[in-house]
Every structure is written in structure tokens, then in C-alpha cells.
PyMOL Python script that loads the backbone (N, CA, C, O; Angstrom):
from pymol import cmd

cmd.read_pdbstr("""\
ATOM      1  N   MET A   1      43.062 -59.388  45.691  1.00  0.00           N
ATOM      2  CA  MET A   1      42.081 -60.145  46.508  1.00  0.00           C
ATOM      3  C   MET A   1      42.812 -60.563  47.741  1.00  0.00           C
ATOM      4  O   MET A   1      42.078 -60.904  48.669  1.00  0.00           O
ATOM      5  N   LYS A   2      44.056 -60.608  47.945  1.00  0.00           N
ATOM      6  CA  LYS A   2      44.913 -61.081  49.030  1.00  0.00           C
ATOM      7  C   LYS A   2      44.766 -60.033  50.124  1.00  0.00           C
ATOM      8  O   LYS A   2      44.785 -60.476  51.272  1.00  0.00           O
ATOM      9  N   PRO A   3      44.634 -58.814  49.976  1.00  0.00           N
ATOM     10  CA  PRO A   3      44.344 -57.967  51.182  1.00  0.00           C
ATOM     11  C   PRO A   3      42.931 -58.317  51.806  1.00  0.00           C
ATOM     12  O   PRO A   3      42.761 -58.381  53.023  1.00  0.00           O
ATOM     13  N   ALA A   4      42.049 -58.512  50.983  1.00  0.00           N
ATOM     14  CA  ALA A   4      40.737 -58.920  51.623  1.00  0.00           C
ATOM     15  C   ALA A   4      40.783 -60.295  52.564  1.00  0.00           C
ATOM     16  O   ALA A   4      39.967 -60.561  53.446  1.00  0.00           O
ATOM     17  N   LEU A   5      41.845 -61.047  52.200  1.00  0.00           N
ATOM     18  CA  LEU A   5      42.045 -62.339  53.037  1.00  0.00           C
ATOM     19  C   LEU A   5      42.549 -62.038  54.480  1.00  0.00           C
ATOM     20  O   LEU A   5      42.504 -62.865  55.391  1.00  0.00           O
ATOM     21  N   ALA A   6      43.026 -60.787  54.596  1.00  0.00           N
ATOM     22  CA  ALA A   6      43.651 -60.324  55.896  1.00  0.00           C
ATOM     23  C   ALA A   6      42.478 -60.488  56.913  1.00  0.00           C
ATOM     24  O   ALA A   6      42.702 -60.962  58.027  1.00  0.00           O
ATOM     25  N   ALA A   7      41.195 -60.086  56.522  1.00  0.00           N
ATOM     26  CA  ALA A   7      40.150 -59.879  57.396  1.00  0.00           C
ATOM     27  C   ALA A   7      39.650 -61.221  57.887  1.00  0.00           C
ATOM     28  O   ALA A   7      39.066 -61.222  58.971  1.00  0.00           O
ATOM     29  N   LEU A   8      39.812 -62.476  57.173  1.00  0.00           N
ATOM     30  CA  LEU A   8      39.316 -63.668  57.554  1.00  0.00           C
ATOM     31  C   LEU A   8      39.589 -64.085  58.798  1.00  0.00           C
ATOM     32  O   LEU A   8      38.656 -64.553  59.450  1.00  0.00           O
ATOM     33  N   PRO A   9      40.887 -64.008  59.379  1.00  0.00           N
ATOM     34  CA  PRO A   9      41.159 -64.551  60.785  1.00  0.00           C
ATOM     35  C   PRO A   9      40.232 -63.769  61.667  1.00  0.00           C
ATOM     36  O   PRO A   9      39.738 -64.379  62.615  1.00  0.00           O
ATOM     37  N   ILE A  10      39.938 -62.562  61.503  1.00  0.00           N
ATOM     38  CA  ILE A  10      39.099 -61.767  62.502  1.00  0.00           C
ATOM     39  C   ILE A  10      37.768 -62.351  62.503  1.00  0.00           C
ATOM     40  O   ILE A  10      37.216 -62.639  63.565  1.00  0.00           O
ATOM     41  N   LEU A  11      37.159 -62.565  61.244  1.00  0.00           N
ATOM     42  CA  LEU A  11      35.816 -62.993  61.235  1.00  0.00           C
ATOM     43  C   LEU A  11      35.893 -64.480  61.720  1.00  0.00           C
ATOM     44  O   LEU A  11      34.967 -64.887  62.421  1.00  0.00           O
ATOM     45  N   ALA A  12      36.844 -65.256  61.428  1.00  0.00           N
ATOM     46  CA  ALA A  12      37.033 -66.702  62.147  1.00  0.00           C
ATOM     47  C   ALA A  12      36.968 -66.677  63.676  1.00  0.00           C
ATOM     48  O   ALA A  12      36.274 -67.476  64.306  1.00  0.00           O
ATOM     49  N   LEU A  13      37.713 -65.737  64.245  1.00  0.00           N
ATOM     50  CA  LEU A  13      37.658 -65.730  65.764  1.00  0.00           C
ATOM     51  C   LEU A  13      36.149 -65.433  66.231  1.00  0.00           C
ATOM     52  O   LEU A  13      35.635 -66.069  67.151  1.00  0.00           O
ATOM     53  N   GLY A  14      35.486 -64.428  65.534  1.00  0.00           N
ATOM     54  CA  GLY A  14      34.180 -64.254  65.893  1.00  0.00           C
ATOM     55  C   GLY A  14      33.364 -65.399  65.848  1.00  0.00           C
ATOM     56  O   GLY A  14      32.477 -65.510  66.694  1.00  0.00           O
ATOM     57  N   LEU A  15      33.525 -66.277  64.983  1.00  0.00           N
ATOM     58  CA  LEU A  15      32.745 -67.604  64.907  1.00  0.00           C
ATOM     59  C   LEU A  15      32.981 -68.521  65.876  1.00  0.00           C
ATOM     60  O   LEU A  15      32.152 -69.373  66.195  1.00  0.00           O
ATOM     61  N   THR A  16      34.224 -68.390  66.445  1.00  0.00           N
ATOM     62  CA  THR A  16      34.630 -69.490  67.553  1.00  0.00           C
ATOM     63  C   THR A  16      34.282 -68.990  68.979  1.00  0.00           C
ATOM     64  O   THR A  16      34.552 -69.679  69.963  1.00  0.00           O
ATOM     65  N   ALA A  17      33.712 -67.847  69.070  1.00  0.00           N
ATOM     66  CA  ALA A  17      33.250 -67.162  70.351  1.00  0.00           C
ATOM     67  C   ALA A  17      32.709 -68.044  71.214  1.00  0.00           C
ATOM     68  O   ALA A  17      33.216 -68.044  72.335  1.00  0.00           O
ATOM     69  N   CYS A  18      31.624 -68.964  70.969  1.00  0.00           N
ATOM     70  CA  CYS A  18      30.824 -69.829  71.813  1.00  0.00           C
ATOM     71  C   CYS A  18      30.873 -71.283  71.415  1.00  0.00           C
ATOM     72  O   CYS A  18      29.852 -71.958  71.291  1.00  0.00           O
ATOM     73  N   GLU A  19      32.066 -71.733  71.223  1.00  0.00           N
ATOM     74  CA  GLU A  19      32.285 -73.130  70.894  1.00  0.00           C
ATOM     75  C   GLU A  19      33.134 -73.857  71.948  1.00  0.00           C
ATOM     76  O   GLU A  19      33.753 -73.235  72.812  1.00  0.00           O
ATOM     77  N   THR A  20      33.142 -75.163  71.849  1.00  0.00           N
ATOM     78  CA  THR A  20      34.140 -75.822  72.854  1.00  0.00           C
ATOM     79  C   THR A  20      35.494 -75.781  72.379  1.00  0.00           C
ATOM     80  O   THR A  20      35.756 -75.353  71.255  1.00  0.00           O
ATOM     81  N   ALA A  21      36.449 -76.241  73.248  1.00  0.00           N
ATOM     82  CA  ALA A  21      37.836 -76.051  72.840  1.00  0.00           C
ATOM     83  C   ALA A  21      38.197 -76.857  71.631  1.00  0.00           C
ATOM     84  O   ALA A  21      39.104 -76.526  70.866  1.00  0.00           O
ATOM     85  N   GLU A  22      37.434 -77.958  71.480  1.00  0.00           N
ATOM     86  CA  GLU A  22      37.721 -78.921  70.375  1.00  0.00           C
ATOM     87  C   GLU A  22      37.171 -78.235  69.081  1.00  0.00           C
ATOM     88  O   GLU A  22      37.866 -78.245  68.065  1.00  0.00           O
ATOM     89  N   GLN A  23      36.009 -77.673  69.091  1.00  0.00           N
ATOM     90  CA  GLN A  23      35.418 -77.141  67.935  1.00  0.00           C
ATOM     91  C   GLN A  23      36.308 -75.779  67.542  1.00  0.00           C
ATOM     92  O   GLN A  23      36.532 -75.437  66.381  1.00  0.00           O
ATOM     93  N   SER A  24      36.724 -75.140  68.612  1.00  0.00           N
ATOM     94  CA  SER A  24      37.627 -73.974  68.155  1.00  0.00           C
ATOM     95  C   SER A  24      39.022 -74.265  67.540  1.00  0.00           C
ATOM     96  O   SER A  24      39.601 -73.540  66.731  1.00  0.00           O
ATOM     97  N   THR A  25      39.480 -75.466  68.061  1.00  0.00           N
ATOM     98  CA  THR A  25      40.777 -75.861  67.377  1.00  0.00           C
ATOM     99  C   THR A  25      40.542 -76.396  65.941  1.00  0.00           C
ATOM    100  O   THR A  25      41.385 -76.276  65.052  1.00  0.00           O
ATOM    101  N   LEU A  26      39.307 -77.009  65.772  1.00  0.00           N
ATOM    102  CA  LEU A  26      39.067 -77.525  64.333  1.00  0.00           C
ATOM    103  C   LEU A  26      38.770 -76.285  63.410  1.00  0.00           C
ATOM    104  O   LEU A  26      39.325 -76.207  62.313  1.00  0.00           O
ATOM    105  N   ALA A  27      37.866 -75.282  63.863  1.00  0.00           N
ATOM    106  CA  ALA A  27      37.687 -74.305  63.138  1.00  0.00           C
ATOM    107  C   ALA A  27      38.789 -73.345  62.723  1.00  0.00           C
ATOM    108  O   ALA A  27      38.794 -72.726  61.659  1.00  0.00           O
ATOM    109  N   GLY A  28      39.805 -73.275  63.749  1.00  0.00           N
ATOM    110  CA  GLY A  28      41.010 -72.524  63.544  1.00  0.00           C
ATOM    111  C   GLY A  28      41.940 -73.130  62.411  1.00  0.00           C
ATOM    112  O   GLY A  28      42.495 -72.460  61.540  1.00  0.00           O
ATOM    113  N   ALA A  29      42.024 -74.569  62.568  1.00  0.00           N
ATOM    114  CA  ALA A  29      42.806 -75.345  61.665  1.00  0.00           C
ATOM    115  C   ALA A  29      42.189 -75.176  60.171  1.00  0.00           C
ATOM    116  O   ALA A  29      42.911 -74.902  59.212  1.00  0.00           O
ATOM    117  N   ALA A  30      40.879 -75.351  60.071  1.00  0.00           N
ATOM    118  CA  ALA A  30      40.283 -75.278  58.772  1.00  0.00           C
ATOM    119  C   ALA A  30      40.336 -73.858  58.220  1.00  0.00           C
ATOM    120  O   ALA A  30      40.641 -73.688  57.040  1.00  0.00           O
ATOM    121  N   THR A  31      40.071 -72.894  58.972  1.00  0.00           N
ATOM    122  CA  THR A  31      40.533 -71.382  58.537  1.00  0.00           C
ATOM    123  C   THR A  31      41.843 -71.154  58.162  1.00  0.00           C
ATOM    124  O   THR A  31      42.108 -70.548  57.124  1.00  0.00           O
ATOM    125  N   GLY A  32      42.814 -71.650  59.024  1.00  0.00           N
ATOM    126  CA  GLY A  32      44.134 -71.421  58.717  1.00  0.00           C
ATOM    127  C   GLY A  32      44.613 -72.211  57.352  1.00  0.00           C
ATOM    128  O   GLY A  32      45.416 -71.786  56.521  1.00  0.00           O
ATOM    129  N   ALA A  33      43.985 -73.341  57.339  1.00  0.00           N
ATOM    130  CA  ALA A  33      44.299 -73.991  55.956  1.00  0.00           C
ATOM    131  C   ALA A  33      43.878 -73.271  54.970  1.00  0.00           C
ATOM    132  O   ALA A  33      44.758 -72.992  54.156  1.00  0.00           O
ATOM    133  N   ALA A  34      42.605 -72.780  54.703  1.00  0.00           N
ATOM    134  CA  ALA A  34      42.054 -72.149  53.771  1.00  0.00           C
ATOM    135  C   ALA A  34      42.952 -70.881  53.303  1.00  0.00           C
ATOM    136  O   ALA A  34      43.261 -70.623  52.140  1.00  0.00           O
ATOM    137  N   ILE A  35      43.305 -70.140  54.477  1.00  0.00           N
ATOM    138  CA  ILE A  35      43.927 -68.833  54.168  1.00  0.00           C
ATOM    139  C   ILE A  35      45.430 -69.224  53.727  1.00  0.00           C
ATOM    140  O   ILE A  35      45.993 -68.617  52.816  1.00  0.00           O
ATOM    141  N   GLY A  36      46.008 -70.228  54.399  1.00  0.00           N
ATOM    142  CA  GLY A  36      47.410 -70.584  53.873  1.00  0.00           C
ATOM    143  C   GLY A  36      47.498 -70.954  52.477  1.00  0.00           C
ATOM    144  O   GLY A  36      48.480 -70.576  51.839  1.00  0.00           O
ATOM    145  N   ALA A  37      46.479 -71.733  51.852  1.00  0.00           N
ATOM    146  CA  ALA A  37      46.469 -72.163  50.667  1.00  0.00           C
ATOM    147  C   ALA A  37      46.171 -70.952  49.828  1.00  0.00           C
ATOM    148  O   ALA A  37      46.822 -70.751  48.803  1.00  0.00           O
ATOM    149  N   ALA A  38      45.184 -70.109  50.229  1.00  0.00           N
ATOM    150  CA  ALA A  38      44.885 -68.953  49.379  1.00  0.00           C
ATOM    151  C   ALA A  38      45.940 -68.045  49.024  1.00  0.00           C
ATOM    152  O   ALA A  38      46.093 -67.661  47.865  1.00  0.00           O
ATOM    153  N   ILE A  39      46.884 -67.585  50.255  1.00  0.00           N
ATOM    154  CA  ILE A  39      47.927 -66.649  50.031  1.00  0.00           C
ATOM    155  C   ILE A  39      49.279 -67.238  49.620  1.00  0.00           C
ATOM    156  O   ILE A  39      50.239 -66.485  49.459  1.00  0.00           O
ATOM    157  N   SER A  40      49.383 -68.532  49.449  1.00  0.00           N
ATOM    158  CA  SER A  40      50.451 -69.182  48.935  1.00  0.00           C
ATOM    159  C   SER A  40      50.535 -69.093  47.345  1.00  0.00           C
ATOM    160  O   SER A  40      49.492 -68.995  46.699  1.00  0.00           O
ATOM    161  N   SER A  41      51.700 -69.126  46.756  1.00  0.00           N
ATOM    162  CA  SER A  41      51.858 -69.192  45.448  1.00  0.00           C
ATOM    163  C   SER A  41      51.421 -70.553  44.888  1.00  0.00           C
ATOM    164  O   SER A  41      51.190 -71.467  45.680  1.00  0.00           O
ATOM    165  N   ASP A  42      51.300 -70.731  43.607  1.00  0.00           N
ATOM    166  CA  ASP A  42      50.882 -71.976  43.023  1.00  0.00           C
ATOM    167  C   ASP A  42      51.869 -73.109  43.245  1.00  0.00           C
ATOM    168  O   ASP A  42      51.474 -74.274  43.206  1.00  0.00           O
ATOM    169  N   ASP A  43      53.049 -72.827  43.460  1.00  0.00           N
ATOM    170  CA  ASP A  43      54.004 -73.919  43.608  1.00  0.00           C
ATOM    171  C   ASP A  43      54.059 -74.417  45.069  1.00  0.00           C
ATOM    172  O   ASP A  43      54.667 -75.469  45.267  1.00  0.00           O
ATOM    173  N   ASP A  44      53.469 -73.754  46.154  1.00  0.00           N
ATOM    174  CA  ASP A  44      53.594 -74.288  47.524  1.00  0.00           C
ATOM    175  C   ASP A  44      52.382 -74.111  48.172  1.00  0.00           C
ATOM    176  O   ASP A  44      52.330 -73.724  49.339  1.00  0.00           O
ATOM    177  N   ARG A  45      51.263 -74.399  47.411  1.00  0.00           N
ATOM    178  CA  ARG A  45      49.799 -74.344  48.099  1.00  0.00           C
ATOM    179  C   ARG A  45      49.661 -75.162  49.258  1.00  0.00           C
ATOM    180  O   ARG A  45      49.135 -74.723  50.280  1.00  0.00           O
ATOM    181  N   THR A  46      50.197 -76.581  49.144  1.00  0.00           N
ATOM    182  CA  THR A  46      50.200 -77.617  50.053  1.00  0.00           C
ATOM    183  C   THR A  46      50.935 -77.234  51.278  1.00  0.00           C
ATOM    184  O   THR A  46      50.485 -77.350  52.418  1.00  0.00           O
ATOM    185  N   GLN A  47      52.019 -76.802  50.982  1.00  0.00           N
ATOM    186  CA  GLN A  47      52.805 -76.259  52.239  1.00  0.00           C
ATOM    187  C   GLN A  47      52.123 -75.246  53.024  1.00  0.00           C
ATOM    188  O   GLN A  47      51.956 -75.353  54.239  1.00  0.00           O
ATOM    189  N   GLY A  48      51.725 -74.249  52.314  1.00  0.00           N
ATOM    190  CA  GLY A  48      50.835 -73.082  52.799  1.00  0.00           C
ATOM    191  C   GLY A  48      49.602 -73.483  53.657  1.00  0.00           C
ATOM    192  O   GLY A  48      49.265 -72.967  54.723  1.00  0.00           O
ATOM    193  N   ALA A  49      48.948 -74.571  52.946  1.00  0.00           N
ATOM    194  CA  ALA A  49      47.807 -75.039  53.825  1.00  0.00           C
ATOM    195  C   ALA A  49      48.112 -75.675  55.066  1.00  0.00           C
ATOM    196  O   ALA A  49      47.488 -75.431  56.099  1.00  0.00           O
ATOM    197  N   VAL A  50      49.263 -76.663  54.973  1.00  0.00           N
ATOM    198  CA  VAL A  50      49.702 -77.265  56.233  1.00  0.00           C
ATOM    199  C   VAL A  50      50.169 -76.258  57.326  1.00  0.00           C
ATOM    200  O   VAL A  50      49.869 -76.411  58.510  1.00  0.00           O
ATOM    201  N   LEU A  51      50.906 -75.241  56.873  1.00  0.00           N
ATOM    202  CA  LEU A  51      51.392 -74.287  57.835  1.00  0.00           C
ATOM    203  C   LEU A  51      50.257 -73.501  58.363  1.00  0.00           C
ATOM    204  O   LEU A  51      50.217 -73.239  59.565  1.00  0.00           O
ATOM    205  N   GLY A  52      49.311 -73.096  57.535  1.00  0.00           N
ATOM    206  CA  GLY A  52      48.075 -72.356  57.952  1.00  0.00           C
ATOM    207  C   GLY A  52      47.325 -73.096  58.926  1.00  0.00           C
ATOM    208  O   GLY A  52      46.869 -72.555  59.933  1.00  0.00           O
ATOM    209  N   ALA A  53      47.158 -74.495  58.625  1.00  0.00           N
ATOM    210  CA  ALA A  53      46.310 -75.394  59.530  1.00  0.00           C
ATOM    211  C   ALA A  53      46.937 -75.431  60.935  1.00  0.00           C
ATOM    212  O   ALA A  53      46.245 -75.428  61.953  1.00  0.00           O
ATOM    213  N   ALA A  54      48.268 -75.465  60.939  1.00  0.00           N
ATOM    214  CA  ALA A  54      48.993 -75.616  62.326  1.00  0.00           C
ATOM    215  C   ALA A  54      48.904 -74.377  63.083  1.00  0.00           C
ATOM    216  O   ALA A  54      48.712 -74.389  64.299  1.00  0.00           O
ATOM    217  N   ALA A  55      49.042 -73.277  62.388  1.00  0.00           N
ATOM    218  CA  ALA A  55      48.897 -71.959  63.131  1.00  0.00           C
ATOM    219  C   ALA A  55      47.435 -71.733  63.651  1.00  0.00           C
ATOM    220  O   ALA A  55      47.215 -71.321  64.790  1.00  0.00           O
ATOM    221  N   GLY A  56      46.269 -72.082  62.580  1.00  0.00           N
ATOM    222  CA  GLY A  56      45.042 -71.913  63.086  1.00  0.00           C
ATOM    223  C   GLY A  56      44.584 -72.902  64.071  1.00  0.00           C
ATOM    224  O   GLY A  56      43.654 -72.596  64.817  1.00  0.00           O
ATOM    225  N   ALA A  57      45.129 -74.029  64.149  1.00  0.00           N
ATOM    226  CA  ALA A  57      44.908 -75.075  65.176  1.00  0.00           C
ATOM    227  C   ALA A  57      45.319 -74.545  66.521  1.00  0.00           C
ATOM    228  O   ALA A  57      44.638 -74.698  67.534  1.00  0.00           O
ATOM    229  N   ALA A  58      46.419 -73.943  66.477  1.00  0.00           N
ATOM    230  CA  ALA A  58      47.125 -73.354  67.820  1.00  0.00           C
ATOM    231  C   ALA A  58      46.325 -72.115  68.291  1.00  0.00           C
ATOM    232  O   ALA A  58      46.080 -71.886  69.476  1.00  0.00           O
ATOM    233  N   ALA A  59      45.936 -71.325  67.236  1.00  0.00           N
ATOM    234  CA  ALA A  59      45.138 -70.069  67.764  1.00  0.00           C
ATOM    235  C   ALA A  59      43.815 -70.645  68.244  1.00  0.00           C
ATOM    236  O   ALA A  59      43.392 -70.225  69.321  1.00  0.00           O
ATOM    237  N   GLY A  60      43.137 -71.518  67.607  1.00  0.00           N
ATOM    238  CA  GLY A  60      41.938 -71.899  67.863  1.00  0.00           C
ATOM    239  C   GLY A  60      41.800 -72.633  69.266  1.00  0.00           C
ATOM    240  O   GLY A  60      40.795 -72.491  69.962  1.00  0.00           O
ATOM    241  N   ALA A  61      42.914 -73.454  69.646  1.00  0.00           N
ATOM    242  CA  ALA A  61      43.166 -74.136  70.855  1.00  0.00           C
ATOM    243  C   ALA A  61      43.355 -72.997  72.047  1.00  0.00           C
ATOM    244  O   ALA A  61      42.868 -73.117  73.171  1.00  0.00           O
ATOM    245  N   ILE A  62      43.971 -72.123  71.699  1.00  0.00           N
ATOM    246  CA  ILE A  62      44.113 -70.915  72.935  1.00  0.00           C
ATOM    247  C   ILE A  62      42.836 -70.289  72.998  1.00  0.00           C
ATOM    248  O   ILE A  62      42.400 -69.958  74.100  1.00  0.00           O
ATOM    249  N   ILE A  63      42.196 -70.088  71.988  1.00  0.00           N
ATOM    250  CA  ILE A  63      40.854 -69.347  72.043  1.00  0.00           C
ATOM    251  C   ILE A  63      39.877 -70.112  72.754  1.00  0.00           C
ATOM    252  O   ILE A  63      39.095 -69.567  73.533  1.00  0.00           O
ATOM    253  N   GLY A  64      39.874 -71.493  72.506  1.00  0.00           N
ATOM    254  CA  GLY A  64      38.883 -72.409  73.103  1.00  0.00           C
ATOM    255  C   GLY A  64      39.220 -72.598  74.489  1.00  0.00           C
ATOM    256  O   GLY A  64      38.332 -72.720  75.333  1.00  0.00           O
ATOM    257  N   ARG A  65      40.497 -72.632  74.792  1.00  0.00           N
ATOM    258  CA  ARG A  65      40.773 -72.810  76.074  1.00  0.00           C
ATOM    259  C   ARG A  65      40.374 -71.697  77.132  1.00  0.00           C
ATOM    260  O   ARG A  65      39.927 -71.999  78.239  1.00  0.00           O
ATOM    261  N   THR A  66      40.571 -70.348  76.700  1.00  0.00           N
ATOM    262  CA  THR A  66      40.441 -69.368  77.621  1.00  0.00           C
ATOM    263  C   THR A  66      38.744 -69.045  77.526  1.00  0.00           C
ATOM    264  O   THR A  66      38.200 -68.457  78.461  1.00  0.00           O
ATOM    265  N   ASN A  67      38.056 -69.430  76.463  1.00  0.00           N
ATOM    266  CA  ASN A  67      36.601 -69.233  76.412  1.00  0.00           C
ATOM    267  C   ASN A  67      35.892 -70.042  77.304  1.00  0.00           C
ATOM    268  O   ASN A  67      35.081 -69.557  78.093  1.00  0.00           O
ATOM    269  N   ASP A  68      36.152 -71.319  77.237  1.00  0.00           N
ATOM    270  CA  ASP A  68      35.664 -72.394  78.162  1.00  0.00           C
ATOM    271  C   ASP A  68      34.095 -72.454  78.188  1.00  0.00           C
ATOM    272  O   ASP A  68      33.531 -72.848  79.209  1.00  0.00           O
ATOM    273  N   GLY A  69      33.456 -72.108  77.192  1.00  0.00           N
ATOM    274  CA  GLY A  69      32.046 -72.176  77.120  1.00  0.00           C
ATOM    275  C   GLY A  69      31.190 -70.986  77.914  1.00  0.00           C
ATOM    276  O   GLY A  69      29.972 -71.000  78.089  1.00  0.00           O
ATOM    277  N   GLN A  70      32.127 -69.948  78.353  1.00  0.00           N
ATOM    278  CA  GLN A  70      31.431 -68.759  78.989  1.00  0.00           C
ATOM    279  C   GLN A  70      31.485 -67.515  78.028  1.00  0.00           C
ATOM    280  O   GLN A  70      32.405 -67.472  77.211  1.00  0.00           O
ATOM    281  N   CYS A  71      30.655 -66.606  78.069  1.00  0.00           N
ATOM    282  CA  CYS A  71      30.439 -65.543  77.204  1.00  0.00           C
ATOM    283  C   CYS A  71      30.167 -64.309  78.216  1.00  0.00           C
ATOM    284  O   CYS A  71      29.567 -64.341  79.290  1.00  0.00           O
ATOM    285  N   VAL A  72      30.798 -63.180  77.545  1.00  0.00           N
ATOM    286  CA  VAL A  72      30.684 -61.889  78.205  1.00  0.00           C
ATOM    287  C   VAL A  72      29.401 -61.199  77.806  1.00  0.00           C
ATOM    288  O   VAL A  72      29.342 -60.923  76.608  1.00  0.00           O
ATOM    289  N   TYR A  73      28.412 -60.875  78.507  1.00  0.00           N
ATOM    290  CA  TYR A  73      27.195 -60.248  78.126  1.00  0.00           C
ATOM    291  C   TYR A  73      27.208 -58.832  78.776  1.00  0.00           C
ATOM    292  O   TYR A  73      27.639 -58.691  79.920  1.00  0.00           O
ATOM    293  N   ARG A  74      26.751 -57.820  78.072  1.00  0.00           N
ATOM    294  CA  ARG A  74      26.520 -56.495  78.564  1.00  0.00           C
ATOM    295  C   ARG A  74      24.887 -56.228  78.536  1.00  0.00           C
ATOM    296  O   ARG A  74      24.149 -56.466  77.580  1.00  0.00           O
ATOM    297  N   ASP A  75      24.545 -55.737  79.674  1.00  0.00           N
ATOM    298  CA  ASP A  75      23.092 -55.298  79.613  1.00  0.00           C
ATOM    299  C   ASP A  75      22.869 -53.699  79.145  1.00  0.00           C
ATOM    300  O   ASP A  75      23.781 -52.944  78.809  1.00  0.00           O
ATOM    301  N   ALA A  76      21.622 -53.404  79.196  1.00  0.00           N
ATOM    302  CA  ALA A  76      21.413 -51.880  78.690  1.00  0.00           C
ATOM    303  C   ALA A  76      22.104 -50.889  79.446  1.00  0.00           C
ATOM    304  O   ALA A  76      22.381 -49.831  78.880  1.00  0.00           O
ATOM    305  N   TYR A  77      22.454 -51.083  80.748  1.00  0.00           N
ATOM    306  CA  TYR A  77      23.079 -50.090  81.595  1.00  0.00           C
ATOM    307  C   TYR A  77      24.529 -50.305  81.344  1.00  0.00           C
ATOM    308  O   TYR A  77      25.239 -49.507  81.955  1.00  0.00           O
ATOM    309  N   GLY A  78      25.124 -51.129  80.644  1.00  0.00           N
ATOM    310  CA  GLY A  78      26.513 -51.351  80.414  1.00  0.00           C
ATOM    311  C   GLY A  78      27.334 -52.179  81.377  1.00  0.00           C
ATOM    312  O   GLY A  78      28.564 -52.221  81.393  1.00  0.00           O
ATOM    313  N   ARG A  79      26.518 -52.828  82.171  1.00  0.00           N
ATOM    314  CA  ARG A  79      27.102 -53.753  83.176  1.00  0.00           C
ATOM    315  C   ARG A  79      27.416 -55.014  82.435  1.00  0.00           C
ATOM    316  O   ARG A  79      26.637 -55.508  81.620  1.00  0.00           O
ATOM    317  N   GLU A  80      28.717 -55.579  82.779  1.00  0.00           N
ATOM    318  CA  GLU A  80      29.101 -56.806  82.152  1.00  0.00           C
ATOM    319  C   GLU A  80      28.808 -57.978  83.082  1.00  0.00           C
ATOM    320  O   GLU A  80      28.967 -57.810  84.291  1.00  0.00           O
ATOM    321  N   TYR A  81      28.382 -59.179  82.597  1.00  0.00           N
ATOM    322  CA  TYR A  81      28.294 -60.472  83.556  1.00  0.00           C
ATOM    323  C   TYR A  81      28.686 -61.580  82.337  1.00  0.00           C
ATOM    324  O   TYR A  81      28.585 -61.482  81.114  1.00  0.00           O
ATOM    325  N   ILE A  82      29.134 -62.579  83.124  1.00  0.00           N
ATOM    326  CA  ILE A  82      29.506 -63.840  82.510  1.00  0.00           C
ATOM    327  C   ILE A  82      28.331 -64.995  82.680  1.00  0.00           C
ATOM    328  O   ILE A  82      27.682 -65.185  83.708  1.00  0.00           O
ATOM    329  N   ALA A  83      28.224 -65.623  81.604  1.00  0.00           N
ATOM    330  CA  ALA A  83      27.131 -66.719  81.599  1.00  0.00           C
ATOM    331  C   ALA A  83      27.373 -67.657  80.615  1.00  0.00           C
ATOM    332  O   ALA A  83      28.130 -67.367  79.688  1.00  0.00           O
ATOM    333  N   ALA A  84      26.830 -68.762  80.681  1.00  0.00           N
ATOM    334  CA  ALA A  84      27.012 -69.765  79.645  1.00  0.00           C
ATOM    335  C   ALA A  84      26.527 -69.322  78.345  1.00  0.00           C
ATOM    336  O   ALA A  84      25.510 -68.633  78.269  1.00  0.00           O
ATOM    337  N   CYS A  85      27.267 -69.716  77.200  1.00  0.00           N
ATOM    338  CA  CYS A  85      26.874 -69.286  75.880  1.00  0.00           C
ATOM    339  C   CYS A  85      25.608 -69.764  75.350  1.00  0.00           C
ATOM    340  O   CYS A  85      25.239 -69.419  74.228  1.00  0.00           O
TER     341      CYS A  85
END
""", "prot")
cmd.dss("prot")
cmd.show_as("cartoon", "prot")
cmd.util.cbc("prot")
cmd.orient("prot")
């Protein structure tokens, strides 16, 4: 089951694509805590959740800061443009 958890960060990043920076930080922290607790051993689940939450919050903050409410769209001709999400 643990190899399947490796895909969770990628899925979480997709969910934070069009959120505010604060929402991305919170989503990253929640996802990181869940993954950290899930992959830790029974003895250190709390520590795994705390470390995962910290790493997830940092990643979510970076993603939220770079996104800034703007999304990249592609039209039928392959041209890309940026607009509000």
C-alpha cells in the first residue's frame, strides 16, 4: 500500500492548481500530514505527521505563491494564454 501513497503528492498538487496561497498552504499541510502519518511506523506516527505537515505546508506555500490565482489555458489550436482561474 505504501507505493500507492507515492502518487498522493502529485494528486494533491493538481488540487491546489487554482487556489489562493493560503488555501494551497493548508491543503499542502493536510496532505503532508496524512502522507507522513501513513508512511511512518506505528511508533512515530505523530512525528511523521508533523514532519509531513511542515514539508507539505512549505510546498503548498511555494505553489500558491507562484500560481497567484492565474491559470494557463490552451485553446484548440495549441496556443496558451493566462487568465484568472
